[in-house]
N, C-alpha and C positions, 0 to 999 in steps of 0.2 A: 388423134389427141395423145399427147405425151402420157406415159404411165403414171407419173406423179399426179397429174390432173385427174385422171380417171380414178385413182385410188382416193384422192380428196373428195371427189363427188360420191363415190361409194361409201366412204366413211361418214360423210355428212348425212346420207340417206339412212344409214344404219343407226346413227345416233338419233335422228329424228324418229325412227321407228321405236327407239327405246325411251322416248320422252315420258310416256305414261309410267314407266318404272321409276324414273327420276323424280316423280311427284309423290311417291309413297311417303306418308307422314313419318314412318319409323325407319326410314332407310338409313342404314349404317354407312360410315365412310368406306369400309371395305367393299360394300355392295356397289357404291358409286364407282369405286376404283375398278372392280370387275366388269362393270357395264362399259367403261371407257378405255380400259387398259390397252387395247390393241388398235385404238384409233389415233390418227394423226392429231397432234396438239392443234394444228391449224384448223382441222375440221371441228374440234371441240369449241375453239374460239368462234368460228363462224356461227355455229348453232347457238352459242351463248349470246352473241350479238343479235341474232334474229329472233330469239325467244321473247315471248310476251310475259312469261312467267318469272317473277322475281326468285321464286324458289329454285326453278331450274337453272336460272342464270347463276344463282349463288352456289349450287352444287357443281355446275360445270367449272366455275371459277376456282372452287375448292380443289377439284381435281387438277386443274391447270397449274395452280400456284403452290399446292402443297402435296396432295396425295400421291402424285406420280413420282415424287422425289423420295418418298419414305421407303426405308430398307431396314430390315432387322440388323442388329449388330452381329449376331451369331451367324455363321455359315455352316455348310455341311461338314467341313473338317473339324470345326469346334464342336459340333454335335456329336461326331464320332468319338472325340476325346471324352465326351460326357456319357458315352455308352450307347448312343443311338446307332442302330444298325442301318447300313445303306439299304435303300429300296423303299418299299411302300410306307414303312414306319417313318423314315426320315422325311419323305415327301409330305406325310400328314403333319409332322411336327413343324417343318418348315412353313407350311401353309398356315398352321395355327399361329406361329410366331408372327408371320406377315400380317395376318388379320388382327392380331392383338395390337401390333404396332399401329396399323391404320386406325383402329378404333380407340386408340390411346388407352388401352387396357394395361399395357406396359410402356414404360417411357425411357428405360435405360437397360444396359446390358445385365445388370444384376437382376432386374425384374424378368428379363428374358430368360436367364438361367433358372430362376425359380419356376417359371412356367414350364420350361422343359422338364425339370425334376418332377413337377406335378403330373405332367402328361406321361412321363415314363412310369410312374407308380400306378397309373390307370390301366396299363397294358399288361 
């Protein structure tokens, strides 16, 4: 079996194993993203088509058409200019920025910068 086919099958099985997590009523978009982030989009689509749950289908489609394309405006170099030290602190802030974007808690660069300033004052 070609490598791409075995990866597709493996990813489908891993997504199916995570289906109970995808039905949690208070699941945030960032949590959907982290469940599916390393899976092939084709595998996500196959599971969405095969699912009997409208909620699971909706969340898989949200990932396919929206969440996987979301990125923060700020990057590591810009964070350094704001006073963030490279290392664990930067990783923590980048992850917080990413989750805030996914969850629509920040919607633009200015709101991201404000979030970074708030996070820096907490440390």
